[in-house]
N, C-alpha and C positions, 0 to 999 in steps of 0.2 A: 107099131106106133110107140110102144114102150121102149123098144130098142133105140128108135130114133131119138126119143126124148133123152135117153141115157147119154147119148153122144153129143147132142146139141146143147144141153144145159151148161156144161163146163165152158163151151165156146162162147155162149151168151154172157156168162159171168165174166170171163176174161175180157171180152169186148167192152162190157159195161165199165169194168175197172179202168180200161185204157181210156175210154171217153172221159171219165171223171178226172183222171190224172191230167189229161190234156187241157181240160177246162180249168182246173186249179192252176196249172202252170201259166195259162194265159191270163188269169185274173189276179196274180200276185202283185203286191204293192212294192215298188222299187224303193230302196233306202236313199234319202237325200241328205247331203252334208249340212250340219247345224252351224249357222253363222253366229259367232259370239258377239253379244251386244254389251259394251262397256257402260257401267253405271256412272251416272253423273251426280255428284253431291252438291246440294245447294248450300252455299255459305254466305256469310256477311263479311264485308271488308271495311276498312277505314283507309283514308288517303294519308300517306306519309307526308307530313309537312314539317320542315325544319324551322325551329323557332328559338328565341332566347327566353328561357323560362327558369324559374327558381325551383329546383327539385326539393322535395321534402323526404325526410327519412323518419320512419317510425321505429322507436326504441322503447324498451321497458327499463325503467329506472327504479331505484330504491330511495326512499326518504331517509336522509341522515342529517346529523347536526355536527358541525366542526367543533362546537362547544358543548359536547356531552361530557359531563364530569362525573367521576366516580369518587365521591367524597369519602375520605378515610380519616381515621383518628390519628392524632400525633402523640397521644399520651395513652397510658394505661389507666383505665377507670371503669366504674360501673355505669351502665346506661340508666338514666333516671326517667326520661320522657322521649317518646317518639310520636309527635303530634301529627305526622303526615303518613299517608298511605300511597301505594302505587297508583298513579293517575291523578294525584292531587296537584292542582295548579297553585304556584307560589309566586310571590313578588319579592323584590329585594328586601332582606331583613327578616323574612319569615323564619321561624325556628324550625329546623329539620330534626335535630337530635340534641338532647340535653344530657351531658355527662355529669357525674358526681364531682364537685369541685372542692369538697371540704379539706382534703389533704393538701391541695394546692393553696388554699387560703392560709393554712397554717405555715406552709413553706414560704409564702409571700411575706408574711409578718416577720419570719426569721430573716429573710433577705433585707427587709426594710430596717431591721435592727442592726444588721451588719453595716449597712450604709450609714446609719446614724453614728455608729461607733467610729467608723473611719473618718467621717466628717468632723467629729469632735477631736480626733487625733490631729487632723490637719489644722484645725483652729489652734490647738495647743502648741503645735510646732511653730505656727506663725507668731504666737505670743512669746514663745521661748526665744525665737529669733530676734524679735524686737527687744526683749529684755537683755539678750546677749549684746546687742549693739549698744544699748545704754550702759551696760556694765563694762564694756570695753573702753568706753570713753573715761569712765571713772578710774578703771585700772591703769590706763595710760597716765592719767593725772597723778595717781598714787606712785607710779613709776618715776615720774618727774620729781615728785617730792622726795622719793627715796634717793634719787641721784644727788639731789641737793644736800640731803642729810649725810650721804657718804662723802661728798666733797668737803663739808664742814668738819666731819670727824677726821678726815685725813689731814686737813689743815691744822686742826687742833693737835693732832698727834705729832706733826712736824715741829710745832712750837712747844711741844711737851705740856700743852695745856689740857690735852685729852689723852685717854688711854688707848692702847691697841685693841682692847676689848670692845670699845665703842665703835672702832672702825670695822671690826669683824661683824658686829651686830648690824651695822649699816649695810655692809656688803651682803650679808645673809638676807636682809629685808629686800635689797634690790634684786637679788637673784630670784627670790621667791615671787616677787611681783612680776618679774620678767616671765617666769614659768606660768604664772596665772594668766598673763596676757596671751601667751602662746596657746594655752589650753582654750581660752575664750575665743581666740581667732580660729582655732581648729573647729570649735563648735559652730562658729558662724560659717566657716567654709563648708561644713557638712550639712548646712541647712538645705541647700538645693537638692543634693542627692536624697536626703531623708524625705523631703517634700515630694520628690519624684516617686519614691517608693510608695509613699502613702497614696498618691494620686493613682498610681498603677493598681494598687490594691482596691482603690475606690472604683476604678473602671471595671475591674474583674467582678467586684461585688455588684456593680450596677448591671453588668451583662447578665449575671446570674439572676438578679432581680427582674430584669426585663424578660428573660427567658421564662421565668415562672409566671410573670404577668401574661406573656403571650400564650403559654399553655393554659392559663386560666381563661383567657378569652376563647381559646379553642374548645373549651368544654361546651360552649353553645355553638353548635354547627348551624349556620344560617344560610339562606339562599343569597347568592351574589347577584342574580339577575332574574328578570321574569322568566319563569320556566315551568317545567312539568316533571314530576317525579316519575321515574320509570321502574324503580325497584327499591325496596327497603330490605336491608340485610340483618337488622338487629331488632330486638324487642326490649322493653323495660326489664331491668334485672340482669341483662347479659353483662359479662365481663369482657371488655375489649382491650386489646394491646395495641401499641403503636403500629400503624400500617394496616390494621383491620378495616375492611370496607364497611361503610355505614349505609349510605344511600346513593342512588344514581339519579341524576337530574340533568336535563338539557335546556339550553337557552332557546325559548320559543321564538326569539327575534332572529335567530340565525339557523335556518334550516335550508337544506339544499337537496338536490336530486343527483344521485350518482348513477350514470348509465354507461354502458360499454359501447364504444364506437367501433364499428367494423373497420378493418384495416383499409378497405377501399375508399372510405370517406375521410380517413385520417389526414391525408395531405391537404385536402380542401379546408377542413376545419383548422388545422394548424396554421395554414397560410392566412386564413381570415383573422385568427387571433393575433398573429404577429403584425398584421396590417391595421389592426384596430377596428376591424369590421364588427358591427353588432350582430351576433348570430342569435337569432330569436328562436324560441320554442314555445309550444303550447301544451297544456295538459288539461284533460277533463277530470276534475275532482269533485265528486258528489254532485254532479250535474252542473257545475260551474266551470267555465273555461278560464284557466289561470295562465298568465304570461310569465315566461322565464327567459333567461339569457345565459349563454355559455360563459362561465367565468374562467375556467382553466382546465388543463389536461393533466392527468396523473403523470408523475415522473417515474413510475415503476409499473411493470406488468407482472402480475402474480402468475405462478405456474398454473397452466391449464386455461388461461384466458385466451380468447380469440381476438382481442382488440385492446384498446387503451381506454381506461375509465375517464369519463368527462364529468365535470361538476357544473350543474346549472343552479342558479339562484333565482328566487321568486322576485318578481317586480312588485313594487308597492308594499303594502302592509303585510305583516306576517299572517299566516293563516293557521287556524287550529287543526293540526294534523298529527297523526301518530308516527313515531319513528318506525322504520322497517316496512312501511306500506309500499307495495309495488304499484306504480302507476305507468300509464302509457304516455310517451312523449312524441310529439311531432316536431322535428327540427326543420327549419327553413334554411337551406344552404344558399350560398351566394349564387346569383344567376349564372347559367351556362348557355353559351351560344351554340346554335346548330344542333339542338337536341330534338328528338322526335317523340311526341306524346302518343302512347298506345294504351288501349285497355289492358288491365292486368291479365285478362283471359287470352290475350294475344301472345303471351309468353309461354313457350313450351320448354319445360325443364328449367334450366337456370339462365340460358342466354340464346334461345333459338326462337325465331319467328318464321312465318311462311308468307311469301309474296304470291300473288296470283298473276301469272304471266301466260297469256294465250290459253286461259281456262285450265291451267295446270299449276299445281302447287310447286313453289321453288323455296327450298329450305335455305335460310340465311342466319348467320351467327351475328349477334349484336352484343353490345356492352351496356349493362344497366347502370345508370348514374343516380337514380333515386325515384321517388314517387312524385306525383303531381295531382293536386286537387283540381279536378275538372268540373267544378260546380255541381250541378244536379246529376251529372254522370258519375260522380263519385271519384274514387282514387284511381288514377291512371299511373302508368310507368313511363319514365323518360329513358330513352335509349339513344345510343350513338352507334354508328357503323357505316363504313364506306360502301358496303354492298347495297344498302337501301338508297334508292334515288328519290328525288323530289317527285311527289305525286304517285308513287307506287301504291298499288292496292295491297293491303296487308290483312291477312286473315285475322278477324277480331274476336274469335271465340275458340273454345276447345273442341276440336273435331276428333272423335275417336278414330284411331287408325290413320291419322294424317301422316303421309309419307311424300317424299319427293316424287313429282310427276302425277299425283292423283288428279283425276279430272273433276273439275268443279264448275259450278255456275254461280257467279258472285253477284251479290246485291249490295252495293255500297251503302254505308250508313253515315258517312261523314265523320268529322271530329267533334 
């Protein structure tokens, strides 16, 4: 029995193993191929509608004044008073800086004395001329008498009733009187040149006098227009020389906004200006909407600029605002036909949108022409492009991983 068990146990184990193997082989799960399921993205779209709309452009500009003056001194003097400070509002005639004028007062009196002296010389010359004219008449009469005396002396000498000495005396008197008349005539002829010289001296003296008087007026530096002081460069007691800067002030009636126009909008604005079109703009300043209009374009592009500077003037009354402030401008461009308004979120990159065709994204290149205020929906973008057809469904939001051919399920939102 023990021997039988010894030989039958291995056989039983081997048979059991075979049975288990066959059972496992029969009960194994066969591998099935996995079918790929494409994910569908739910998106919103807007319908492309071509319209005639006025695009807007948002820019940032800087407040400037074409009449910002840097007042300088024209003389050398000491500073007496500076009654204004930076930020002071002034009106025409307000004193900005007072310079010491005592030395100029002394010089002005000297120039006035020179004028009085020359005026007296001119009067003296005129009286001298009048006296010479009267003296010339008398001397001509004396010459006639001398000629008669000479004729009588010669007649008496021929009849031996008179002496030769009397003839010589008469001739001497006649020649002396002739010479006196010549000298008197020369003095009369020199009257106009002498008078011209005196008047030239008078003009020079008057110019020097007026120059001193102008310098004297310049000692009081006053505001020329309603304005605001932006900087004060001197203090009482300072010594200034001609050309030194005193104060900076700008005319508050003449302020404008300088903004840089991108090159893509430049042809439209330039054409509008040349055609006389009123190109309007608005700016929100301290909670109030201000109206502006485009006045002109700059004639020079500075190095490093990406566009041309444009200058906008405020409509209506001047507003109290500081120079150098940066404000946002919204420019309304002339209306453009056949443009498509789209949400700003529909633009990918600089010039790409996606249409939805047969539940697939189709990438399309467009050209931006400006922004558009779509009422309660906010600021939209106006685009043009031949690839977009009327009524096309355009993806209206930013979809991460948007690529050509992506499967989507669209839900239109309208315009």
